[in-house]
N, C-alpha and C positions, 0 to 999 in steps of 0.2 A: 504494500500500500504506500502511496506517496501523499505528501501534504503540499499545499500551495503556500507560497510566501511572496510578499511584495517588498520591493526595495526601492529606495530613491537613489538615483545616480546623478552626478554632476553632468551638466550638458555635454561637456567634451568627452566624458567617458561613454555616455549614451550614444553620442554620434559615432565614436570609434567602434562601439559594439555593433551598432546597426550597419556600419560600413563593412565590418568583417562578416557579418551574417549575410549581407547582400552579395559580397564577392565570393563567398564559399558555398552559397546555397543552403546553409544551415540556419537554424533559428537563433535569435538572440538568447532565448531561453536555454538552448543547448550549451552555448558558451558560458552563460552564468552558472549553470549546473556544473559544467566541467571545471570552471575556476574554483568553485566551492569544494567540490569533491577532491580536487588536486591539492588544495592548500589547507583544508580543514584540519587534517592530522598535524601538520606543521604548526598551525596556530594553537591547537590544543597543547601540543608539547611545549611550545614557547610560554604560553600563559600559565600552564600548570607548573612548569619549572620556576617561573618568576614567583608564583605563590609560595612554593616550597622554600625558595631562598628567603623570601620575606619572613616566613614563619621561623626558619632556622635563625635568622638574624635577630628576630624579636625575642629569642630566648625561650620560646614555647616548646621547642623541640631540641633534643640533645643529639649531637653527632657522635658517632662511634668510630673508633679506629678499626682497621682491618683485623688487628690482633684481637680486639674485643669481640668482634663479630665471629671470627673463627672459634674463639674460646666458647662463646655462647652456643654456637651450633655444633660444638664438639669436633671441630675440624683442625684443631691445632696438632702439630707434629709431635 
């Protein structure tokens, strides 16, 4: 199942998108979907990493050394 979404684009972006669609015979919707699908994982990774860094820097989370992790998991030599 798919859902519909509406977005607002700056005039120059909209014009470029329409020109690309016209030149290639594809729809503007195809290219918007393609852009979202291509970059969504990258955006998720970036924003989630930034959130984690903020939490670590705020002192809410403790960081562990490799030795501590290995010891906790029973992986030390």
